[in-house]
Each structure stands twice: as C-alpha cells, then as structure tokens.
Biopython code that builds the backbone (N, CA, C, O; Angstrom):
import numpy as np
from Bio.PDB.StructureBuilder import StructureBuilder

atoms = [
    (1, "MET", "N", (17.692, 81.566, -39.981)),
    (1, "MET", "CA", (18.423, 79.960, -40.171)),
    (1, "MET", "C", (18.707, 79.981, -41.492)),
    (1, "MET", "O", (17.900, 79.847, -42.411)),
    (2, "ALA", "N", (20.716, 80.276, -41.619)),
    (2, "ALA", "CA", (21.344, 80.282, -42.841)),
    (2, "ALA", "C", (21.146, 78.568, -43.019)),
    (2, "ALA", "O", (20.952, 77.634, -42.242)),
    (3, "THR", "N", (21.325, 78.733, -44.600)),
    (3, "THR", "CA", (21.035, 77.104, -44.999)),
    (3, "THR", "C", (22.826, 77.044, -46.152)),
    (3, "THR", "O", (23.189, 77.572, -47.203)),
    (4, "ASP", "N", (23.266, 76.366, -45.433)),
    (4, "ASP", "CA", (24.347, 76.086, -46.470)),
    (4, "ASP", "C", (24.323, 75.450, -47.746)),
    (4, "ASP", "O", (24.331, 74.223, -47.646)),
    (5, "TYR", "N", (24.302, 75.784, -48.639)),
    (5, "TYR", "CA", (23.950, 74.665, -49.823)),
    (5, "TYR", "C", (24.941, 74.019, -50.718)),
    (5, "TYR", "O", (24.758, 73.072, -51.483)),
    (6, "ASP", "N", (25.835, 74.579, -50.528)),
    (6, "ASP", "CA", (27.245, 73.789, -50.608)),
    (6, "ASP", "C", (27.222, 72.307, -49.879)),
    (6, "ASP", "O", (27.679, 71.345, -50.497)),
    (7, "ALA", "N", (26.874, 72.202, -49.025)),
    (7, "ALA", "CA", (26.931, 71.450, -47.875)),
    (7, "ALA", "C", (26.185, 69.694, -48.318)),
    (7, "ALA", "O", (24.958, 69.700, -48.422)),
    (8, "PRO", "N", (26.688, 68.720, -48.486)),
    (8, "PRO", "CA", (26.743, 67.281, -49.040)),
    (8, "PRO", "C", (24.808, 67.533, -48.140)),
    (8, "PRO", "O", (24.498, 68.249, -47.188)),
    (9, "ARG", "N", (23.796, 66.441, -49.135)),
    (9, "ARG", "CA", (22.858, 66.830, -48.084)),
    (9, "ARG", "C", (22.385, 65.632, -47.490)),
    (9, "ARG", "O", (22.950, 64.680, -48.028)),
    (10, "THR", "N", (21.509, 65.238, -46.522)),
    (10, "THR", "CA", (21.572, 63.716, -46.047)),
    (10, "THR", "C", (20.010, 62.895, -46.128)),
    (10, "THR", "O", (19.433, 63.178, -45.078)),
    (11, "SER", "N", (19.550, 62.424, -46.574)),
    (11, "SER", "CA", (18.604, 61.435, -46.575)),
    (11, "SER", "C", (18.086, 61.721, -44.991)),
    (11, "SER", "O", (18.637, 62.133, -43.970)),
    (12, "GLU", "N", (16.871, 61.324, -45.311)),
    (12, "GLU", "CA", (15.433, 61.825, -43.806)),
    (12, "GLU", "C", (15.745, 60.840, -43.351)),
    (12, "GLU", "O", (15.945, 61.178, -42.184)),
    (13, "GLU", "N", (15.950, 59.800, -43.407)),
    (13, "GLU", "CA", (16.407, 58.544, -42.560)),
    (13, "GLU", "C", (17.260, 59.601, -42.001)),
    (13, "GLU", "O", (16.619, 60.646, -41.892)),
    (14, "ASN", "N", (18.595, 59.711, -41.572)),
    (14, "ASN", "CA", (20.080, 60.190, -40.996)),
    (14, "ASN", "C", (19.255, 61.129, -40.182)),
    (14, "ASN", "O", (19.318, 61.117, -38.952)),
    (15, "HIS", "N", (18.337, 62.094, -40.972)),
    (15, "HIS", "CA", (18.175, 63.704, -39.727)),
    (15, "HIS", "C", (17.287, 63.116, -39.189)),
    (15, "HIS", "O", (17.275, 63.837, -38.191)),
    (16, "GLN", "N", (16.106, 62.024, -38.893)),
    (16, "GLN", "CA", (15.837, 61.615, -37.980)),
    (16, "GLN", "C", (16.841, 60.823, -37.100)),
    (16, "GLN", "O", (17.197, 61.296, -36.021)),
    (17, "GLU", "N", (17.176, 59.954, -37.421)),
    (17, "GLU", "CA", (18.541, 59.621, -36.656)),
    (17, "GLU", "C", (19.123, 60.507, -35.240)),
    (17, "GLU", "O", (19.202, 60.357, -34.021)),
    (18, "ASN", "N", (19.518, 61.690, -36.483)),
    (18, "ASN", "CA", (20.318, 62.561, -35.995)),
    (18, "ASN", "C", (19.851, 63.269, -34.608)),
    (18, "ASN", "O", (20.610, 63.633, -33.710)),
    (19, "THR", "N", (18.246, 63.399, -34.635)),
    (19, "THR", "CA", (17.806, 64.711, -34.634)),
    (19, "THR", "C", (17.152, 63.636, -33.043)),
    (19, "THR", "O", (17.199, 64.255, -31.980)),
    (20, "LEU", "N", (16.562, 62.039, -32.971)),
    (20, "LEU", "CA", (16.927, 61.691, -31.803)),
    (20, "LEU", "C", (17.942, 61.686, -30.623)),
    (20, "LEU", "O", (17.937, 62.041, -29.444)),
    (21, "ALA", "N", (18.706, 61.188, -31.390)),
    (21, "ALA", "CA", (20.335, 61.373, -30.634)),
    (21, "ALA", "C", (20.413, 62.866, -30.149)),
    (21, "ALA", "O", (20.238, 63.050, -28.944)),
    (22, "GLU", "N", (20.601, 63.710, -30.774)),
    (22, "GLU", "CA", (20.364, 65.070, -30.430)),
    (22, "GLU", "C", (19.480, 65.108, -28.827)),
    (22, "GLU", "O", (20.051, 65.250, -27.746)),
    (23, "PHE", "N", (18.240, 64.973, -28.980)),
    (23, "PHE", "CA", (17.303, 65.483, -28.357)),
    (23, "PHE", "C", (17.649, 64.345, -27.121)),
    (23, "PHE", "O", (17.639, 64.796, -25.976)),
    (24, "LYS", "N", (17.883, 63.231, -27.260)),
    (24, "LYS", "CA", (18.015, 62.045, -26.193)),
    (24, "LYS", "C", (19.376, 62.866, -24.836)),
    (24, "LYS", "O", (19.486, 62.940, -23.612)),
    (25, "ASN", "N", (20.084, 63.280, -25.970)),
    (25, "ASN", "CA", (21.500, 64.276, -25.068)),
    (25, "ASN", "C", (20.826, 65.486, -24.502)),
    (25, "ASN", "O", (19.989, 64.916, -23.803)),
    (26, "HIS", "N", (20.703, 66.228, -24.398)),
    (26, "HIS", "CA", (19.674, 67.464, -23.925)),
    (26, "HIS", "C", (18.255, 67.328, -23.452)),
    (26, "HIS", "O", (17.336, 68.144, -23.528)),
    (27, "ARG", "N", (18.282, 66.036, -22.914)),
    (27, "ARG", "CA", (16.984, 65.426, -22.393)),
    (27, "ARG", "C", (17.217, 66.214, -20.773)),
    (27, "ARG", "O", (18.354, 66.209, -20.302)),
    (28, "PRO", "N", (16.510, 66.618, -20.292)),
    (28, "PRO", "CA", (16.315, 67.079, -18.870)),
    (28, "PRO", "C", (17.025, 65.947, -17.644)),
    (28, "PRO", "O", (17.114, 64.833, -18.158)),
    (29, "THR", "N", (17.391, 65.955, -16.603)),
    (29, "THR", "CA", (17.828, 64.832, -15.402)),
    (29, "THR", "C", (16.254, 64.926, -14.835)),
    (29, "THR", "O", (15.544, 65.922, -14.972)),
    (30, "VAL", "N", (15.947, 63.966, -14.322)),
    (30, "VAL", "CA", (14.813, 63.598, -13.455)),
    (30, "VAL", "C", (14.985, 63.574, -12.261)),
    (30, "VAL", "O", (15.916, 62.967, -11.732)),
    (31, "GLY", "N", (14.080, 64.257, -11.623)),
    (31, "GLY", "CA", (14.810, 64.531, -10.494)),
    (31, "GLY", "C", (15.481, 66.037, -10.008)),
    (31, "GLY", "O", (16.038, 66.202, -8.923)),
    (32, "SER", "N", (15.355, 66.790, -10.750)),
    (32, "SER", "CA", (16.084, 67.964, -10.422)),
    (32, "SER", "C", (15.915, 69.248, -9.771)),
    (32, "SER", "O", (15.131, 70.162, -10.024)),
    (33, "SER", "N", (17.131, 69.090, -8.562)),
    (33, "SER", "CA", (17.275, 69.589, -7.660)),
    (33, "SER", "C", (16.641, 71.433, -7.754)),
    (33, "SER", "O", (16.519, 72.005, -6.671)),
    (34, "VAL", "N", (16.395, 71.981, -8.653)),
    (34, "VAL", "CA", (15.902, 73.382, -9.068)),
    (34, "VAL", "C", (14.596, 73.363, -8.502)),
    (34, "VAL", "O", (13.669, 72.571, -8.673)),
    (35, "VAL", "N", (14.738, 74.792, -7.510)),
    (35, "VAL", "CA", (12.918, 74.917, -6.678)),
    (35, "VAL", "C", (13.295, 76.181, -6.910)),
    (35, "VAL", "O", (14.328, 76.849, -6.862)),
    (36, "ASP", "N", (11.508, 76.398, -7.327)),
    (36, "ASP", "CA", (11.345, 78.252, -7.618)),
    (36, "ASP", "C", (11.066, 78.403, -6.791)),
    (36, "ASP", "O", (10.292, 77.730, -6.110)),
    (37, "GLU", "N", (12.076, 80.189, -6.332)),
    (37, "GLU", "CA", (12.026, 81.383, -5.507)),
    (37, "GLU", "C", (10.446, 82.270, -5.337)),
    (37, "GLU", "O", (9.487, 82.393, -6.099)),
    (38, "ASP", "N", (10.669, 82.661, -4.288)),
    (38, "ASP", "CA", (9.435, 83.963, -4.607)),
    (38, "ASP", "C", (9.993, 84.881, -5.075)),
    (38, "ASP", "O", (11.214, 85.021, -5.137)),
    (39, "GLU", "N", (8.868, 85.890, -5.603)),
    (39, "GLU", "CA", (9.788, 86.433, -6.571)),
    (39, "GLU", "C", (10.112, 87.976, -5.559)),
    (39, "GLU", "O", (10.831, 88.941, -5.819)),
    (40, "ALA", "N", (9.220, 87.675, -4.320)),
    (40, "ALA", "CA", (9.723, 88.800, -3.597)),
    (40, "ALA", "C", (10.717, 88.637, -2.412)),
    (40, "ALA", "O", (10.980, 89.472, -1.547)),
    (41, "GLU", "N", (11.144, 87.551, -2.541)),
    (41, "GLU", "CA", (12.717, 86.885, -2.031)),
    (41, "GLU", "C", (13.354, 87.433, -2.880)),
    (41, "GLU", "O", (13.886, 88.536, -2.758)),
    (42, "ALA", "N", (13.388, 86.491, -4.171)),
    (42, "ALA", "CA", (14.389, 87.198, -4.906)),
    (42, "ALA", "C", (15.104, 88.236, -5.270)),
    (42, "ALA", "O", (16.263, 88.224, -5.686)),
    (43, "ALA", "N", (14.087, 89.553, -5.040)),
    (43, "ALA", "CA", (14.135, 90.561, -5.241)),
    (43, "ALA", "C", (15.011, 91.193, -4.180)),
    (43, "ALA", "O", (16.098, 91.730, -4.394)),
    (44, "ASP", "N", (14.469, 91.076, -3.130)),
    (44, "ASP", "CA", (15.285, 91.481, -1.764)),
    (44, "ASP", "C", (16.771, 91.068, -1.993)),
    (44, "ASP", "O", (17.563, 91.751, -1.343)),
    (45, "LEU", "N", (17.405, 89.950, -2.895)),
    (45, "LEU", "CA", (18.424, 89.944, -3.513)),
    (45, "LEU", "C", (19.267, 91.124, -4.057)),
    (45, "LEU", "O", (20.482, 91.313, -4.006)),
    (46, "PHE", "N", (18.497, 91.693, -4.469)),
    (46, "PHE", "CA", (19.015, 92.804, -5.724)),
    (46, "PHE", "C", (19.007, 94.491, -5.029)),
    (46, "PHE", "O", (18.030, 95.157, -4.686)),
    (47, "ASP", "N", (20.298, 94.803, -4.991)),
    (47, "ASP", "CA", (20.564, 96.247, -4.536)),
    (47, "ASP", "C", (20.925, 96.828, -5.691)),
    (47, "ASP", "O", (21.925, 96.507, -6.333)),
    (48, "LEU", "N", (20.114, 97.717, -6.003)),
    (48, "LEU", "CA", (20.485, 98.789, -6.734)),
    (48, "LEU", "C", (20.578, 99.957, -6.301)),
    (48, "LEU", "O", (19.832, 100.601, -5.563)),
    (49, "PRO", "N", (22.084, 100.352, -7.077)),
    (49, "PRO", "CA", (22.546, 100.932, -6.749)),
    (49, "PRO", "C", (22.249, 103.247, -6.484)),
    (49, "PRO", "O", (21.797, 103.930, -7.403)),
    (50, "GLY", "N", (22.612, 103.788, -5.234)),
    (50, "GLY", "CA", (22.246, 104.599, -4.875)),
    (50, "GLY", "C", (20.997, 105.168, -4.707)),
    (50, "GLY", "O", (20.561, 106.311, -4.847)),
    (51, "ALA", "N", (20.125, 103.216, -4.093)),
    (51, "ALA", "CA", (18.406, 102.883, -4.270)),
    (51, "ALA", "C", (18.335, 103.387, -2.246)),
    (51, "ALA", "O", (17.415, 103.179, -1.456)),
    (52, "ASP", "N", (19.370, 103.905, -2.059)),
    (52, "ASP", "CA", (18.692, 103.410, -0.254)),
    (52, "ASP", "C", (18.783, 104.618, 0.072)),
    (52, "ASP", "O", (19.801, 105.265, 0.315)),
    (53, "LEU", "N", (17.013, 105.144, 0.085)),
    (53, "LEU", "CA", (16.884, 106.008, 1.007)),
    (53, "LEU", "C", (15.989, 106.302, 2.220)),
    (53, "LEU", "O", (14.989, 107.012, 2.325)),
    (54, "SER", "N", (16.610, 105.585, 3.053)),
    (54, "SER", "CA", (15.794, 105.544, 4.021)),
    (54, "SER", "C", (16.085, 106.217, 4.909)),
    (54, "SER", "O", (15.387, 106.347, 5.914)),
    (55, "SER", "N", (17.656, 107.027, 4.627)),
    (55, "SER", "CA", (17.994, 108.052, 5.543)),
    (55, "SER", "C", (17.154, 109.544, 5.095)),
    (55, "SER", "O", (17.334, 110.520, 5.824)),
    (56, "GLU", "N", (16.382, 109.653, 4.069)),
    (56, "GLU", "CA", (16.046, 110.686, 3.011)),
    (56, "GLU", "C", (14.678, 111.260, 4.018)),
    (56, "GLU", "O", (13.916, 110.342, 4.320)),
    (57, "GLU", "N", (14.460, 112.021, 4.318)),
    (57, "GLU", "CA", (12.996, 112.629, 4.453)),
    (57, "GLU", "C", (12.192, 113.464, 3.430)),
    (57, "GLU", "O", (12.721, 114.569, 3.310)),
    (58, "ILE", "N", (11.593, 113.385, 3.003)),
    (58, "ILE", "CA", (10.851, 114.104, 2.031)),
    (58, "ILE", "C", (9.888, 115.276, 2.639)),
    (58, "ILE", "O", (9.295, 114.932, 3.662)),
    (59, "SER", "N", (9.617, 116.708, 2.142)),
    (59, "SER", "CA", (8.970, 117.108, 2.609)),
    (59, "SER", "C", (8.944, 118.467, 1.507)),
    (59, "SER", "O", (9.808, 119.141, 0.947)),
    (60, "VAL", "N", (7.012, 118.448, 1.554)),
    (60, "VAL", "CA", (6.340, 118.594, 0.946)),
    (60, "VAL", "C", (5.233, 120.072, 1.639)),
    (60, "VAL", "O", (4.568, 120.139, 2.673)),
    (61, "GLN", "N", (5.403, 120.837, 0.789)),
    (61, "GLN", "CA", (4.258, 122.204, 1.535)),
    (61, "GLN", "C", (2.999, 121.579, 0.634)),
    (61, "GLN", "O", (2.984, 121.334, -0.572)),
    (62, "ILE", "N", (2.084, 121.429, 1.501)),
    (62, "ILE", "CA", (0.535, 121.079, 0.636)),
    (62, "ILE", "C", (-0.148, 122.299, 1.415)),
    (62, "ILE", "O", (-0.220, 122.694, 2.578)),
    (63, "LEU", "N", (-0.802, 122.842, -0.370)),
    (63, "LEU", "CA", (-1.377, 124.135, -0.303)),
    (63, "LEU", "C", (-3.244, 123.111, 0.056)),
    (63, "LEU", "O", (-3.374, 121.895, -0.090)),
    (64, "PRO", "N", (-4.180, 123.912, 0.434)),
    (64, "PRO", "CA", (-5.314, 124.189, 0.238)),
    (64, "PRO", "C", (-5.404, 124.265, -1.364)),
    (64, "PRO", "O", (-4.579, 124.328, -2.275)),
    (65, "ALA", "N", (-6.651, 124.232, -1.277)),
    (65, "ALA", "CA", (-7.426, 124.233, -2.992)),
    (65, "ALA", "C", (-7.288, 125.808, -2.914)),
    (65, "ALA", "O", (-7.283, 126.485, -1.887)),
    (66, "GLN", "N", (-7.157, 126.330, -4.476)),
    (66, "GLN", "CA", (-7.210, 127.926, -4.502)),
    (66, "GLN", "C", (-8.685, 128.143, -4.176)),
    (66, "GLN", "O", (-9.436, 127.493, -3.449)),
    (67, "ALA", "N", (-8.899, 129.262, -4.929)),
    (67, "ALA", "CA", (-10.305, 130.205, -4.755)),
    (67, "ALA", "C", (-10.642, 129.877, -5.799)),
    (67, "ALA", "O", (-11.873, 129.850, -5.801)),
    (68, "ASP", "N", (-9.900, 129.354, -7.544)),
    (68, "ASP", "CA", (-9.915, 129.625, -8.834)),
    (68, "ASP", "C", (-9.399, 128.207, -8.760)),
    (68, "ASP", "O", (-8.313, 128.178, -9.338)),
    (69, "GLU", "N", (-9.765, 126.894, -8.236)),
    (69, "GLU", "CA", (-9.595, 125.735, -8.355)),
    (69, "GLU", "C", (-10.532, 124.983, -7.799)),
    (69, "GLU", "O", (-11.181, 125.118, -6.762)),
    (70, "PHE", "N", (-10.514, 123.973, -8.828)),
    (70, "PHE", "CA", (-11.662, 122.511, -7.775)),
    (70, "PHE", "C", (-11.307, 121.269, -7.765)),
    (70, "PHE", "O", (-10.516, 121.128, -8.697)),
    (71, "THR", "N", (-11.498, 120.050, -7.088)),
    (71, "THR", "CA", (-11.516, 119.164, -7.216)),
    (71, "THR", "C", (-12.165, 118.016, -7.975)),
    (71, "THR", "O", (-13.137, 117.532, -7.395)),
    (72, "CYS", "N", (-11.914, 117.593, -8.887)),
    (72, "CYS", "CA", (-13.196, 116.590, -10.310)),
    (72, "CYS", "C", (-13.601, 115.569, -9.264)),
    (72, "CYS", "O", (-12.963, 114.788, -8.557)),
    (73, "ALA", "N", (-14.636, 115.796, -9.386)),
    (73, "ALA", "CA", (-15.574, 114.146, -8.015)),
    (73, "ALA", "C", (-14.914, 113.170, -8.973)),
    (73, "ALA", "O", (-14.400, 112.289, -8.283)),
    (74, "SER", "N", (-14.613, 112.844, -10.828)),
    (74, "SER", "CA", (-13.882, 111.944, -10.880)),
    (74, "SER", "C", (-12.626, 111.422, -10.803)),
    (74, "SER", "O", (-12.286, 110.362, -10.278)),
    (75, "CYS", "N", (-11.951, 112.246, -11.369)),
    (75, "CYS", "CA", (-10.602, 111.614, -11.094)),
    (75, "CYS", "C", (-9.818, 112.246, -10.072)),
    (75, "CYS", "O", (-8.636, 111.917, -9.970)),
    (76, "PHE", "N", (-10.391, 113.254, -9.168)),
    (76, "PHE", "CA", (-9.819, 113.736, -7.748)),
    (76, "PHE", "C", (-8.728, 114.374, -8.143)),
    (76, "PHE", "O", (-7.841, 114.406, -7.291)),
    (77, "LEU", "N", (-8.490, 114.910, -9.188)),
    (77, "LEU", "CA", (-7.076, 116.073, -9.315)),
    (77, "LEU", "C", (-7.540, 117.561, -9.253)),
    (77, "LEU", "O", (-8.600, 118.000, -9.698)),
    (78, "VAL", "N", (-6.746, 118.120, -8.744)),
    (78, "VAL", "CA", (-6.963, 119.565, -8.263)),
    (78, "VAL", "C", (-6.717, 120.406, -9.567)),
    (78, "VAL", "O", (-5.623, 120.677, -10.061)),
    (79, "ARG", "N", (-7.924, 120.749, -10.006)),
    (79, "ARG", "CA", (-7.741, 121.742, -11.682)),
    (79, "ARG", "C", (-8.308, 122.918, -11.775)),
    (79, "ARG", "O", (-9.294, 123.140, -11.072)),
    (80, "HIS", "N", (-7.685, 124.167, -12.882)),
    (80, "HIS", "CA", (-8.527, 124.898, -12.499)),
    (80, "HIS", "C", (-9.997, 125.090, -12.858)),
    (80, "HIS", "O", (-10.515, 124.352, -13.696)),
    (81, "ARG", "N", (-10.762, 126.165, -12.184)),
    (81, "ARG", "CA", (-12.335, 126.010, -13.070)),
    (81, "ARG", "C", (-12.758, 126.417, -14.260)),
    (81, "ARG", "O", (-13.904, 126.567, -14.683)),
    (82, "SER", "N", (-11.696, 126.585, -14.771)),
    (82, "SER", "CA", (-11.619, 127.062, -16.614)),
    (82, "SER", "C", (-12.011, 125.552, -16.914)),
    (82, "SER", "O", (-12.851, 125.277, -17.771)),
    (83, "GLN", "N", (-11.377, 124.622, -16.185)),
    (83, "GLN", "CA", (-11.956, 123.456, -16.638)),
    (83, "GLN", "C", (-12.618, 122.717, -16.109)),
    (83, "GLN", "O", (-12.336, 121.519, -16.085)),
    (84, "ILE", "N", (-13.679, 123.212, -15.540)),
    (84, "ILE", "CA", (-15.409, 122.740, -15.244)),
    (84, "ILE", "C", (-16.097, 122.431, -16.361)),
    (84, "ILE", "O", (-16.416, 123.324, -17.146)),
    (85, "ALA", "N", (-16.441, 121.032, -16.596)),
    (85, "ALA", "CA", (-17.298, 120.218, -17.629)),
    (85, "ALA", "C", (-18.493, 120.350, -17.610)),
    (85, "ALA", "O", (-19.225, 120.805, -18.489)),
    (86, "HIS", "N", (-18.739, 119.962, -16.620)),
    (86, "HIS", "CA", (-20.311, 119.822, -15.732)),
    (86, "HIS", "C", (-20.080, 120.140, -14.429)),
    (86, "HIS", "O", (-19.049, 120.549, -13.894)),
    (87, "THR", "N", (-21.269, 119.881, -13.932)),
    (87, "THR", "CA", (-21.548, 119.632, -12.405)),
    (87, "THR", "C", (-23.597, 118.546, -12.466)),
    (87, "THR", "O", (-24.729, 118.533, -12.952)),
    (88, "LYS", "N", (-22.570, 117.851, -11.480)),
    (88, "LYS", "CA", (-23.930, 116.980, -11.006)),
    (88, "LYS", "C", (-24.092, 117.034, -9.844)),
    (88, "LYS", "O", (-23.111, 117.028, -9.101)),
    (89, "ASP", "N", (-25.337, 117.099, -9.361)),
    (89, "ASP", "CA", (-26.036, 116.779, -7.800)),
    (89, "ASP", "C", (-24.730, 117.791, -6.929)),
    (89, "ASP", "O", (-24.261, 117.321, -5.893)),
    (90, "ALA", "N", (-24.299, 118.964, -7.370)),
    (90, "ALA", "CA", (-23.088, 119.923, -6.528)),
    (90, "ALA", "C", (-21.899, 118.689, -6.841)),
    (90, "ALA", "O", (-20.970, 118.835, -6.047)),
    (91, "LEU", "N", (-21.775, 118.040, -7.360)),
    (91, "LEU", "CA", (-20.634, 117.723, -7.999)),
    (91, "LEU", "C", (-19.666, 118.436, -9.026)),
    (91, "LEU", "O", (-20.272, 119.100, -9.867)),
    (92, "LEU", "N", (-18.121, 118.439, -9.147)),
    (92, "LEU", "CA", (-17.819, 119.205, -9.878)),
    (92, "LEU", "C", (-17.021, 118.239, -10.601)),
    (92, "LEU", "O", (-16.354, 117.429, -9.958)),
    (93, "PHE", "N", (-17.009, 118.229, -12.416)),
    (93, "PHE", "CA", (-16.077, 117.690, -13.073)),
    (93, "PHE", "C", (-15.521, 118.281, -14.094)),
    (93, "PHE", "O", (-16.130, 119.199, -14.644)),
    (94, "CYS", "N", (-14.566, 117.975, -14.441)),
    (94, "CYS", "CA", (-13.085, 118.280, -15.012)),
    (94, "CYS", "C", (-13.509, 117.770, -17.017)),
    (94, "CYS", "O", (-14.228, 116.841, -17.387)),
    (95, "ARG", "N", (-12.856, 118.638, -17.772)),
    (95, "ARG", "CA", (-13.191, 118.304, -18.902)),
    (95, "ARG", "C", (-12.576, 116.740, -19.548)),
    (95, "ARG", "O", (-13.007, 115.893, -20.332)),
    (96, "ASP", "N", (-11.546, 116.895, -18.865)),
    (96, "ASP", "CA", (-10.933, 115.120, -19.062)),
    (96, "ASP", "C", (-12.091, 114.108, -18.873)),
    (96, "ASP", "O", (-12.323, 113.181, -19.650)),
    (97, "CYS", "N", (-12.843, 114.415, -17.665)),
    (97, "CYS", "CA", (-13.653, 113.393, -17.411)),
    (97, "CYS", "C", (-15.228, 113.246, -18.139)),
    (97, "CYS", "O", (-16.011, 112.297, -18.105)),
    (98, "GLU", "N", (-15.319, 114.299, -18.661)),
    (98, "GLU", "CA", (-16.429, 114.473, -19.765)),
    (98, "GLU", "C", (-16.693, 113.538, -20.372)),
    (98, "GLU", "O", (-15.839, 113.111, -21.150)),
    (99, "GLY", "N", (-18.045, 112.821, -20.249)),
    (99, "GLY", "CA", (-18.400, 111.588, -21.472)),
    (99, "GLY", "C", (-18.954, 110.712, -21.072)),
    (99, "GLY", "O", (-19.263, 109.784, -21.819)),
]
sb = StructureBuilder()
sb.init_structure("model")
sb.init_model(0)
sb.init_chain("A")
sb.init_seg("    ")
for serial, (resi, resn, name, xyz) in enumerate(atoms, 1):
    if name == "N":
        sb.init_residue(resn, " ", resi, " ")
    sb.init_atom(name, np.array(xyz, "f"), 0.0, 1.0, " ", f" {name:<3s}", serial, name[0])
structure = sb.get_structure()
C-alpha cells in the first residue's frame, strides 16, 4: 500500500475512531437472504460455447494387443515388448512401474 508522506498525520485516537466507524458502516446485515447453491446446480446454468456434443458419435477402432505388445500388470497400459522390466507370477511389468 502506498503511503503519502506529505499528508497530515493523525493521532492514534482519531485513527481508532475512524477505523471503528468504517467497521460499523461495513457490517453485514443480520438475516441475510443469501443461500448457498449446490455446485452441480450452479454448473448446469453455464453453457460453454461449442460444448453441445450430444449429436456427435465417437467411433474408434479398437485393436487387440499385437504379438509384439504386452499389457502392464501395474498401470494397464499396452506397451511394446522392449519395455518389459520384469515378470512376477506370469505378470509382466513395464519399466515405468519397476521399482
């Protein structure tokens, strides 16, 4: 906060009285009618531009794991066989999950 050193100084009593008066003026009203809304309900009120994807259909071709791929038993990602770190009880683990 900037301080104006050229301004006249006030005494401590005047400062306390001014602060108390400001506090009383800014006091919230008792019995406020503000109601907390549910976040989910509030989010439903906002429409993002271009967000209506209800008429869109997503088509993805899913391929089975290839002969040179494996599924990590820890992270469940499909990886190339060169990423095998170790096997434990016939389960394969990738290098990222090793440790």
